[in-house]
PDB file of N, CA, C and O in Angstrom:
ATOM      1  N   MET A   1      -4.178   0.017 -17.899  1.00  0.00           N
ATOM      2  CA  MET A   1      -3.193   0.503 -18.750  1.00  0.00           C
ATOM      3  C   MET A   1      -2.684   1.520 -18.475  1.00  0.00           C
ATOM      4  O   MET A   1      -1.492   1.768 -18.656  1.00  0.00           O
ATOM      5  N   VAL A   2      -3.986   2.704 -17.715  1.00  0.00           N
ATOM      6  CA  VAL A   2      -3.551   4.012 -17.768  1.00  0.00           C
ATOM      7  C   VAL A   2      -2.766   4.301 -16.621  1.00  0.00           C
ATOM      8  O   VAL A   2      -1.963   5.234 -16.587  1.00  0.00           O
ATOM      9  N   ASN A   3      -3.072   3.189 -15.285  1.00  0.00           N
ATOM     10  CA  ASN A   3      -2.029   3.428 -14.139  1.00  0.00           C
ATOM     11  C   ASN A   3      -0.598   3.023 -14.331  1.00  0.00           C
ATOM     12  O   ASN A   3       0.363   3.637 -13.868  1.00  0.00           O
ATOM     13  N   ILE A   4      -0.547   1.998 -15.014  1.00  0.00           N
ATOM     14  CA  ILE A   4       0.877   1.741 -15.033  1.00  0.00           C
ATOM     15  C   ILE A   4       1.605   2.799 -16.062  1.00  0.00           C
ATOM     16  O   ILE A   4       2.790   3.004 -15.799  1.00  0.00           O
ATOM     17  N   LEU A   5       1.189   3.339 -16.935  1.00  0.00           N
ATOM     18  CA  LEU A   5       1.885   4.351 -17.534  1.00  0.00           C
ATOM     19  C   LEU A   5       2.170   5.664 -16.963  1.00  0.00           C
ATOM     20  O   LEU A   5       3.080   6.410 -17.323  1.00  0.00           O
ATOM     21  N   SER A   6       0.979   5.967 -15.682  1.00  0.00           N
ATOM     22  CA  SER A   6       1.148   7.104 -14.676  1.00  0.00           C
ATOM     23  C   SER A   6       1.820   6.540 -13.221  1.00  0.00           C
ATOM     24  O   SER A   6       1.643   7.066 -12.122  1.00  0.00           O
ATOM     25  N   ASN A   7       2.423   5.649 -13.426  1.00  0.00           N
ATOM     26  CA  ASN A   7       2.847   5.041 -11.967  1.00  0.00           C
ATOM     27  C   ASN A   7       1.892   5.480 -10.992  1.00  0.00           C
ATOM     28  O   ASN A   7       2.212   6.305 -10.136  1.00  0.00           O
ATOM     29  N   GLY A   8       0.647   4.947 -11.067  1.00  0.00           N
ATOM     30  CA  GLY A   8      -0.483   4.944 -10.262  1.00  0.00           C
ATOM     31  C   GLY A   8      -0.691   3.553  -9.500  1.00  0.00           C
ATOM     32  O   GLY A   8       0.150   2.658  -9.574  1.00  0.00           O
ATOM     33  N   ASN A   9      -1.938   3.430  -8.722  1.00  0.00           N
ATOM     34  CA  ASN A   9      -1.715   2.252  -8.159  1.00  0.00           C
ATOM     35  C   ASN A   9      -3.125   1.544  -8.530  1.00  0.00           C
ATOM     36  O   ASN A   9      -4.013   2.195  -9.081  1.00  0.00           O
ATOM     37  N   LEU A  10      -3.256   0.412  -8.257  1.00  0.00           N
ATOM     38  CA  LEU A  10      -4.549  -0.428  -8.988  1.00  0.00           C
ATOM     39  C   LEU A  10      -5.101  -1.496  -7.689  1.00  0.00           C
ATOM     40  O   LEU A  10      -4.415  -2.364  -7.150  1.00  0.00           O
ATOM     41  N   LEU A  11      -6.830  -1.079  -7.312  1.00  0.00           N
ATOM     42  CA  LEU A  11      -7.102  -1.913  -6.625  1.00  0.00           C
ATOM     43  C   LEU A  11      -8.330  -2.654  -7.016  1.00  0.00           C
ATOM     44  O   LEU A  11      -9.310  -2.159  -7.573  1.00  0.00           O
ATOM     45  N   PHE A  12      -8.164  -3.969  -6.642  1.00  0.00           N
ATOM     46  CA  PHE A  12      -9.402  -5.116  -7.133  1.00  0.00           C
ATOM     47  C   PHE A  12     -10.046  -5.153  -6.020  1.00  0.00           C
ATOM     48  O   PHE A  12      -9.455  -4.935  -4.963  1.00  0.00           O
ATOM     49  N   GLU A  13     -11.286  -5.418  -6.062  1.00  0.00           N
ATOM     50  CA  GLU A  13     -12.165  -5.678  -5.366  1.00  0.00           C
ATOM     51  C   GLU A  13     -13.424  -6.568  -5.687  1.00  0.00           C
ATOM     52  O   GLU A  13     -14.167  -6.326  -6.638  1.00  0.00           O
ATOM     53  N   ASP A  14     -13.597  -7.592  -4.838  1.00  0.00           N
ATOM     54  CA  ASP A  14     -14.398  -8.521  -5.192  1.00  0.00           C
ATOM     55  C   ASP A  14     -14.393  -9.794  -3.833  1.00  0.00           C
ATOM     56  O   ASP A  14     -13.442  -9.887  -3.057  1.00  0.00           O
ATOM     57  N   TYR A  15     -15.459 -10.570  -3.767  1.00  0.00           N
ATOM     58  CA  TYR A  15     -15.539 -11.772  -3.029  1.00  0.00           C
ATOM     59  C   TYR A  15     -14.341 -12.225  -2.646  1.00  0.00           C
ATOM     60  O   TYR A  15     -13.383 -12.130  -3.414  1.00  0.00           O
ATOM     61  N   PRO A  16     -14.194 -12.903  -1.142  1.00  0.00           N
ATOM     62  CA  PRO A  16     -12.940 -13.388  -0.835  1.00  0.00           C
ATOM     63  C   PRO A  16     -12.772 -14.922  -1.650  1.00  0.00           C
ATOM     64  O   PRO A  16     -13.667 -15.648  -2.083  1.00  0.00           O
ATOM     65  N   GLY A  17     -11.617 -15.073  -1.676  1.00  0.00           N
ATOM     66  CA  GLY A  17     -11.277 -16.494  -2.639  1.00  0.00           C
ATOM     67  C   GLY A  17     -11.134 -16.717  -3.915  1.00  0.00           C
ATOM     68  O   GLY A  17     -10.905 -17.794  -4.465  1.00  0.00           O
ATOM     69  N   LEU A  18     -11.303 -15.462  -4.479  1.00  0.00           N
ATOM     70  CA  LEU A  18     -11.214 -15.416  -6.029  1.00  0.00           C
ATOM     71  C   LEU A  18      -9.857 -15.136  -6.627  1.00  0.00           C
ATOM     72  O   LEU A  18      -9.916 -14.659  -7.760  1.00  0.00           O
ATOM     73  N   ALA A  19      -8.619 -15.326  -6.121  1.00  0.00           N
ATOM     74  CA  ALA A  19      -7.585 -15.449  -6.442  1.00  0.00           C
ATOM     75  C   ALA A  19      -6.842 -13.815  -6.865  1.00  0.00           C
ATOM     76  O   ALA A  19      -5.769 -13.631  -7.439  1.00  0.00           O
ATOM     77  N   LYS A  20      -7.823 -12.777  -6.362  1.00  0.00           N
ATOM     78  CA  LYS A  20      -7.240 -11.496  -6.252  1.00  0.00           C
ATOM     79  C   LYS A  20      -6.026 -11.438  -6.177  1.00  0.00           C
ATOM     80  O   LYS A  20      -5.374 -10.993  -7.121  1.00  0.00           O
ATOM     81  N   THR A  21      -5.457 -11.864  -5.066  1.00  0.00           N
ATOM     82  CA  THR A  21      -3.833 -11.537  -4.815  1.00  0.00           C
ATOM     83  C   THR A  21      -3.081 -12.323  -5.561  1.00  0.00           C
ATOM     84  O   THR A  21      -1.980 -11.803  -5.744  1.00  0.00           O
ATOM     85  N   LEU A  22      -3.200 -13.383  -6.087  1.00  0.00           N
ATOM     86  CA  LEU A  22      -2.478 -14.318  -6.828  1.00  0.00           C
ATOM     87  C   LEU A  22      -2.403 -13.555  -8.394  1.00  0.00           C
ATOM     88  O   LEU A  22      -1.391 -13.454  -9.088  1.00  0.00           O
ATOM     89  N   MET A  23      -3.658 -13.104  -8.691  1.00  0.00           N
ATOM     90  CA  MET A  23      -3.648 -12.605 -10.267  1.00  0.00           C
ATOM     91  C   MET A  23      -2.731 -11.048 -10.329  1.00  0.00           C
ATOM     92  O   MET A  23      -1.957 -10.679 -11.212  1.00  0.00           O
ATOM     93  N   THR A  24      -3.184 -10.251  -8.921  1.00  0.00           N
ATOM     94  CA  THR A  24      -2.181  -8.989  -8.744  1.00  0.00           C
ATOM     95  C   THR A  24      -0.593  -9.211  -8.622  1.00  0.00           C
ATOM     96  O   THR A  24       0.227  -8.490  -9.189  1.00  0.00           O
ATOM     97  N   ASN A  25      -0.304 -10.201  -7.885  1.00  0.00           N
ATOM     98  CA  ASN A  25       1.338 -10.735  -7.887  1.00  0.00           C
ATOM     99  C   ASN A  25       1.729 -10.996  -9.228  1.00  0.00           C
ATOM    100  O   ASN A  25       2.575 -10.270  -9.750  1.00  0.00           O
ATOM    101  N   THR A  26       1.190 -11.997  -9.887  1.00  0.00           N
ATOM    102  CA  THR A  26       1.077 -12.199 -11.347  1.00  0.00           C
ATOM    103  C   THR A  26       1.264 -11.276 -12.189  1.00  0.00           C
ATOM    104  O   THR A  26       2.303 -11.220 -12.847  1.00  0.00           O
ATOM    105  N   PHE A  27       0.368 -10.473 -12.296  1.00  0.00           N
ATOM    106  CA  PHE A  27       0.642  -9.190 -13.175  1.00  0.00           C
ATOM    107  C   PHE A  27       1.564  -8.439 -12.869  1.00  0.00           C
ATOM    108  O   PHE A  27       2.191  -7.965 -13.817  1.00  0.00           O
ATOM    109  N   ALA A  28       1.974  -8.065 -11.515  1.00  0.00           N
ATOM    110  CA  ALA A  28       2.921  -7.348 -11.108  1.00  0.00           C
ATOM    111  C   ALA A  28       4.549  -8.021 -11.300  1.00  0.00           C
ATOM    112  O   ALA A  28       5.534  -7.283 -11.272  1.00  0.00           O
ATOM    113  N   ASP A  29       4.642  -9.318 -11.469  1.00  0.00           N
ATOM    114  CA  ASP A  29       5.794 -10.072 -11.845  1.00  0.00           C
ATOM    115  C   ASP A  29       5.989  -9.901 -13.640  1.00  0.00           C
ATOM    116  O   ASP A  29       7.075  -9.817 -14.213  1.00  0.00           O
ATOM    117  N   ALA A  30       4.705  -9.880 -14.263  1.00  0.00           N
ATOM    118  CA  ALA A  30       4.991 -10.072 -15.503  1.00  0.00           C
ATOM    119  C   ALA A  30       5.498  -8.642 -16.167  1.00  0.00           C
ATOM    120  O   ALA A  30       6.126  -8.577 -17.224  1.00  0.00           O
ATOM    121  N   LEU A  31       5.095  -7.465 -15.325  1.00  0.00           N
ATOM    122  CA  LEU A  31       5.296  -6.054 -15.458  1.00  0.00           C
ATOM    123  C   LEU A  31       6.469  -5.394 -15.264  1.00  0.00           C
ATOM    124  O   LEU A  31       6.879  -4.283 -15.600  1.00  0.00           O
ATOM    125  N   GLY A  32       7.079  -6.617 -14.445  1.00  0.00           N
ATOM    126  CA  GLY A  32       8.612  -6.080 -13.424  1.00  0.00           C
ATOM    127  C   GLY A  32       8.363  -4.942 -12.444  1.00  0.00           C
ATOM    128  O   GLY A  32       9.181  -4.146 -11.984  1.00  0.00           O
ATOM    129  N   CYS A  33       7.056  -5.037 -12.225  1.00  0.00           N
ATOM    130  CA  CYS A  33       6.422  -3.914 -10.837  1.00  0.00           C
ATOM    131  C   CYS A  33       6.510  -4.738  -9.396  1.00  0.00           C
ATOM    132  O   CYS A  33       6.728  -5.946  -9.304  1.00  0.00           O
ATOM    133  N   ASP A  34       6.331  -3.979  -8.483  1.00  0.00           N
ATOM    134  CA  ASP A  34       6.594  -4.126  -7.030  1.00  0.00           C
ATOM    135  C   ASP A  34       5.140  -4.533  -6.856  1.00  0.00           C
ATOM    136  O   ASP A  34       4.179  -4.064  -7.467  1.00  0.00           O
ATOM    137  N   PHE A  35       5.129  -5.645  -5.766  1.00  0.00           N
ATOM    138  CA  PHE A  35       3.576  -5.932  -5.411  1.00  0.00           C
ATOM    139  C   PHE A  35       3.377  -5.711  -3.891  1.00  0.00           C
ATOM    140  O   PHE A  35       3.992  -6.488  -3.161  1.00  0.00           O
ATOM    141  N   LYS A  36       2.779  -4.977  -3.442  1.00  0.00           N
ATOM    142  CA  LYS A  36       2.402  -4.600  -2.172  1.00  0.00           C
ATOM    143  C   LYS A  36       1.190  -4.612  -1.627  1.00  0.00           C
ATOM    144  O   LYS A  36       0.287  -3.871  -2.017  1.00  0.00           O
ATOM    145  N   ARG A  37       1.062  -5.515  -0.609  1.00  0.00           N
ATOM    146  CA  ARG A  37      -0.535  -5.946  -0.161  1.00  0.00           C
ATOM    147  C   ARG A  37      -0.470  -5.117   1.004  1.00  0.00           C
ATOM    148  O   ARG A  37       0.545  -4.773   1.611  1.00  0.00           O
ATOM    149  N   VAL A  38      -1.674  -4.831   1.253  1.00  0.00           N
ATOM    150  CA  VAL A  38      -2.146  -4.238   2.682  1.00  0.00           C
ATOM    151  C   VAL A  38      -3.491  -4.715   3.146  1.00  0.00           C
ATOM    152  O   VAL A  38      -4.584  -4.557   2.603  1.00  0.00           O
ATOM    153  N   GLN A  39      -3.158  -5.385   4.362  1.00  0.00           N
ATOM    154  CA  GLN A  39      -4.357  -5.870   5.120  1.00  0.00           C
ATOM    155  C   GLN A  39      -5.185  -4.776   5.823  1.00  0.00           C
ATOM    156  O   GLN A  39      -4.703  -4.058   6.699  1.00  0.00           O
ATOM    157  N   PHE A  40      -6.565  -4.682   5.354  1.00  0.00           N
ATOM    158  CA  PHE A  40      -6.762  -3.519   6.211  1.00  0.00           C
ATOM    159  C   PHE A  40      -7.658  -3.963   7.302  1.00  0.00           C
ATOM    160  O   PHE A  40      -8.308  -4.968   7.014  1.00  0.00           O
ATOM    161  N   THR A  41      -7.866  -3.453   8.524  1.00  0.00           N
ATOM    162  CA  THR A  41      -8.519  -3.898   9.795  1.00  0.00           C
ATOM    163  C   THR A  41      -9.375  -2.332  10.438  1.00  0.00           C
ATOM    164  O   THR A  41      -9.069  -1.166  10.186  1.00  0.00           O
ATOM    165  N   PRO A  42     -10.133  -2.682  11.032  1.00  0.00           N
ATOM    166  CA  PRO A  42     -11.193  -1.793  11.378  1.00  0.00           C
ATOM    167  C   PRO A  42     -10.305  -0.640  12.128  1.00  0.00           C
ATOM    168  O   PRO A  42     -10.809   0.480  12.215  1.00  0.00           O
ATOM    169  N   ASP A  43      -9.233  -0.830  12.576  1.00  0.00           N
ATOM    170  CA  ASP A  43      -8.461   0.233  13.384  1.00  0.00           C
ATOM    171  C   ASP A  43      -7.343   0.985  12.694  1.00  0.00           C
ATOM    172  O   ASP A  43      -6.709   1.919  13.185  1.00  0.00           O
ATOM    173  N   LEU A  44      -7.209   0.542  11.681  1.00  0.00           N
ATOM    174  CA  LEU A  44      -5.885   0.989  10.481  1.00  0.00           C
ATOM    175  C   LEU A  44      -6.476   2.422  10.031  1.00  0.00           C
ATOM    176  O   LEU A  44      -7.557   2.740   9.535  1.00  0.00           O
ATOM    177  N   LEU A  45      -5.282   3.193  10.421  1.00  0.00           N
ATOM    178  CA  LEU A  45      -5.559   4.675   9.886  1.00  0.00           C
ATOM    179  C   LEU A  45      -4.803   5.194   8.871  1.00  0.00           C
ATOM    180  O   LEU A  45      -3.717   4.630   8.737  1.00  0.00           O
ATOM    181  N   PRO A  46      -5.028   6.071   8.131  1.00  0.00           N
ATOM    182  CA  PRO A  46      -4.014   6.284   6.716  1.00  0.00           C
ATOM    183  C   PRO A  46      -2.750   6.715   7.128  1.00  0.00           C
ATOM    184  O   PRO A  46      -1.883   6.615   6.260  1.00  0.00           O
ATOM    185  N   ALA A  47      -2.394   7.175   8.228  1.00  0.00           N
ATOM    186  CA  ALA A  47      -1.258   7.418   8.916  1.00  0.00           C
ATOM    187  C   ALA A  47      -0.424   6.257   8.921  1.00  0.00           C
ATOM    188  O   ALA A  47       0.716   6.167   8.465  1.00  0.00           O
ATOM    189  N   ASP A  48      -1.081   5.416   9.459  1.00  0.00           N
ATOM    190  CA  ASP A  48      -0.311   3.646   9.515  1.00  0.00           C
ATOM    191  C   ASP A  48       0.427   3.515   8.594  1.00  0.00           C
ATOM    192  O   ASP A  48       1.644   3.397   8.737  1.00  0.00           O
ATOM    193  N   ILE A  49      -0.340   3.511   7.157  1.00  0.00           N
ATOM    194  CA  ILE A  49       0.236   3.190   5.488  1.00  0.00           C
ATOM    195  C   ILE A  49       0.964   4.294   5.177  1.00  0.00           C
ATOM    196  O   ILE A  49       1.855   3.879   4.437  1.00  0.00           O
ATOM    197  N   THR A  50       1.105   5.628   5.345  1.00  0.00           N
ATOM    198  CA  THR A  50       1.826   6.631   4.679  1.00  0.00           C
ATOM    199  C   THR A  50       2.820   7.082   6.025  1.00  0.00           C
ATOM    200  O   THR A  50       3.895   7.550   5.653  1.00  0.00           O
ATOM    201  N   GLY A  51       2.721   7.048   6.854  1.00  0.00           N
ATOM    202  CA  GLY A  51       3.643   7.553   8.060  1.00  0.00           C
ATOM    203  C   GLY A  51       3.074   8.850   8.562  1.00  0.00           C
ATOM    204  O   GLY A  51       2.098   9.406   8.056  1.00  0.00           O
ATOM    205  N   THR A  52       3.664   9.232   9.455  1.00  0.00           N
ATOM    206  CA  THR A  52       3.129  10.666  10.428  1.00  0.00           C
ATOM    207  C   THR A  52       4.243  11.365  10.736  1.00  0.00           C
ATOM    208  O   THR A  52       5.356  10.893  10.502  1.00  0.00           O
ATOM    209  N   ASN A  53       4.107  12.328  11.183  1.00  0.00           N
ATOM    210  CA  ASN A  53       5.439  13.261  11.788  1.00  0.00           C
ATOM    211  C   ASN A  53       4.965  12.763  13.296  1.00  0.00           C
ATOM    212  O   ASN A  53       3.796  12.470  13.549  1.00  0.00           O
ATOM    213  N   ILE A  54       6.258  12.701  14.452  1.00  0.00           N
ATOM    214  CA  ILE A  54       6.066  12.371  15.445  1.00  0.00           C
ATOM    215  C   ILE A  54       7.119  13.542  16.254  1.00  0.00           C
ATOM    216  O   ILE A  54       8.164  14.044  15.837  1.00  0.00           O
ATOM    217  N   TYR A  55       6.337  13.767  17.675  1.00  0.00           N
ATOM    218  CA  TYR A  55       7.171  14.472  18.211  1.00  0.00           C
ATOM    219  C   TYR A  55       8.246  13.844  19.071  1.00  0.00           C
ATOM    220  O   TYR A  55       7.923  12.914  19.810  1.00  0.00           O
ATOM    221  N   ASP A  56       9.420  14.246  19.038  1.00  0.00           N
ATOM    222  CA  ASP A  56      10.614  13.426  20.083  1.00  0.00           C
ATOM    223  C   ASP A  56      10.898  14.360  21.114  1.00  0.00           C
ATOM    224  O   ASP A  56      11.810  15.155  20.885  1.00  0.00           O
ATOM    225  N   ALA A  57      10.298  14.429  22.214  1.00  0.00           N
ATOM    226  CA  ALA A  57      10.447  15.312  23.348  1.00  0.00           C
ATOM    227  C   ALA A  57      11.931  15.440  23.736  1.00  0.00           C
ATOM    228  O   ALA A  57      12.382  16.511  24.143  1.00  0.00           O
ATOM    229  N   LYS A  58      12.777  14.192  23.588  1.00  0.00           N
ATOM    230  CA  LYS A  58      14.388  14.522  23.869  1.00  0.00           C
ATOM    231  C   LYS A  58      15.167  15.467  22.829  1.00  0.00           C
ATOM    232  O   LYS A  58      16.110  16.194  23.144  1.00  0.00           O
ATOM    233  N   LYS A  59      14.631  15.342  21.553  1.00  0.00           N
ATOM    234  CA  LYS A  59      15.201  16.089  20.586  1.00  0.00           C
ATOM    235  C   LYS A  59      14.650  17.542  20.138  1.00  0.00           C
ATOM    236  O   LYS A  59      15.191  18.345  19.377  1.00  0.00           O
ATOM    237  N   GLY A  60      13.638  17.632  20.703  1.00  0.00           N
ATOM    238  CA  GLY A  60      12.913  18.656  20.735  1.00  0.00           C
ATOM    239  C   GLY A  60      12.280  19.044  19.250  1.00  0.00           C
ATOM    240  O   GLY A  60      11.793  20.147  19.002  1.00  0.00           O
ATOM    241  N   GLU A  61      12.361  18.056  18.401  1.00  0.00           N
ATOM    242  CA  GLU A  61      11.552  17.980  16.881  1.00  0.00           C
ATOM    243  C   GLU A  61      10.892  17.034  16.789  1.00  0.00           C
ATOM    244  O   GLU A  61      10.936  16.079  17.564  1.00  0.00           O
ATOM    245  N   PHE A  62      10.003  17.166  15.600  1.00  0.00           N
ATOM    246  CA  PHE A  62       9.322  16.204  14.785  1.00  0.00           C
ATOM    247  C   PHE A  62      10.443  15.298  13.799  1.00  0.00           C
ATOM    248  O   PHE A  62      11.368  15.779  13.145  1.00  0.00           O
ATOM    249  N   THR A  63      10.043  13.786  13.914  1.00  0.00           N
ATOM    250  CA  THR A  63      10.627  13.095  13.036  1.00  0.00           C
ATOM    251  C   THR A  63       9.212  12.121  12.206  1.00  0.00           C
ATOM    252  O   THR A  63       8.043  11.911  12.531  1.00  0.00           O
ATOM    253  N   PHE A  64       9.877  11.807  11.285  1.00  0.00           N
ATOM    254  CA  PHE A  64       8.770  11.184  10.253  1.00  0.00           C
ATOM    255  C   PHE A  64       8.616   9.781  10.440  1.00  0.00           C
ATOM    256  O   PHE A  64       9.641   9.316   9.943  1.00  0.00           O
ATOM    257  N   LYS A  65       7.968   8.894  10.846  1.00  0.00           N
ATOM    258  CA  LYS A  65       7.756   7.472  11.071  1.00  0.00           C
ATOM    259  C   LYS A  65       6.828   6.826  10.303  1.00  0.00           C
ATOM    260  O   LYS A  65       6.621   5.623  10.465  1.00  0.00           O
TER     261      LYS A  65
END
């Protein structure tokens, strides 16, 4: 409840096949919130999720992607 009131994130961890995604999606729908699922892989970096500044040589400046 605290993370809902503070606009925080919620993480469910458990064994595969226990309907965590279904439970989270239903919970978000009931509260009128967005549901976003991130599939983690061994090569996933934090910048892949949050974005990062990339240097554009043609423009000579950094752009956020």
